[in-house]
Every structure is written in C-alpha cells, then in structure tokens.
N, C-alpha and C positions, 0 to 999 in steps of 0.2 A: 198449541204453542210449540215452538221449535226448541229442541233440547239444547242446541248451541246457544240460543238466547238465554236459557236458564243457566247454563254454565257461565256465560258472560256476566249475568246478574250475581251469581254466586261469588265470582272473583271480584266483581265490583264491590260487594259487601265486605270481602276480605280487605281490599285496599281502603275502603271507607273506615273500617274498624282500625286499621293500622294508622291512618292519617290522624285520627283524633288525639291519641296520647302524645304523639310527636309534636303536633301543632300546638296543643295546649301547654305542654311542658315548655316548649320553646318560647311561646308568647309570655309565659310567666317568668322567663329568664332562668329557668332551671335546666341543668344538664340532664340527659336521659340516655338510656342505652339506644344504640343505633347500629346499623351494619357498617358504619364508617369508623367506629371506635376501635381501640386496640385493647383486648382482643375483640373481634367483631361480634356484636350482639351482647357482649358482656360488659365492656368498658363504657364509660360515659362520653357522649359527644356534647359539644357546646349547644347553647340554646339556639344560635343562628343555624347550625347544621340541622337541628331538629325542626325548626320552622320551615326550612327549605325542603327537607325530606317529607314532612307532613303535607306541604303544598303539592309536591310531586305526586304523592299518594292520592290527594283529592282530585287532581287532574286525571290520573289513571282511573279512579272510580267514576268520574264523570263520563269518560269515554266508554267505559264498559257498561254503565247503567243507562245513560241517556242516549248515547249515539248508536247503540246496537238495538235493533228491533224497535218495537213500540212499547216501551216500558210504561205501565199504567199502575199507579198506586192502589187502584181498586181491584186489580187482578191478583187474586190470592196466590196463584202459582208464581208470579214474578216476585211478590213480596216474600214468600217463603224461601225462594232461592236466594234472594239478597240477604234475608235474615239468617239463613243457615250459614252462609259464608261469613257474615259478621260474627256469629256465635262461635263458629269453628275456630277462627283466628283468635277471638277473645279468650276462649277457654285455654287454647294452646299457650298464649302469651301469659295468662294468669299463672299457669303452672310453671312455665319457664322462668319468668321474671320475678315471681313471688319470692324466690330464694334470695334475690338481691335486695328487695325492698321490704322484707318482713311480712309478705302476704301469705306465705305457706306456714300456717300455724299448726 
C-alpha cells in the first residue's frame, strides 16, 4: 500500500468526521459552531451554513477516500488509516467544543 493513499484516507476520515455534526445539526435546524461564525470556531452559525459546510466536507471525504487509489473496506490498512483520521478529529473536537456545550465535565 502506498503511504500517500493512507494519508489521503486519514484526511478523508477527518473530513468525514467533520461533516457529520455540521450536517446533522443543520438538518435539525440547530445552530452549531463553524469556521464562518464570529469568532471563528466559537460562535454559532445558522443551520443553513452548517448544512452547506457539512455537505462540502462530505464531498472532500468522497474524493479523498473513493477517488484516490483503490479503497477497499476489507483492507485493514485502509480502514485503520480512515478510522485514525476520524478518531483524531473527533477527540480534538470533543475537547475543544465540549467547553461550549457542557461536554467537558
């Protein structure tokens, strides 16, 4: 396996993990932190901004996972790279945004 493909799958996992909370919050009609808020990453953006931002992240994840190399869900190395990217961003976001939403107990 090419390490550049693994790197692409890692960042595909990052974008995939980032897409989910934005898209879900937006489709539920709830505001959520985004890079477009004031202050960036701390303030709340509208549900429409979050739906669009989530969708853009899904597209980036698609290109990084599906269009690079030969991604195979049965290949442990590919899945591990994707999972580590998703886990890395998820842990980082839980720590950063937990202070805004009561998650850091």
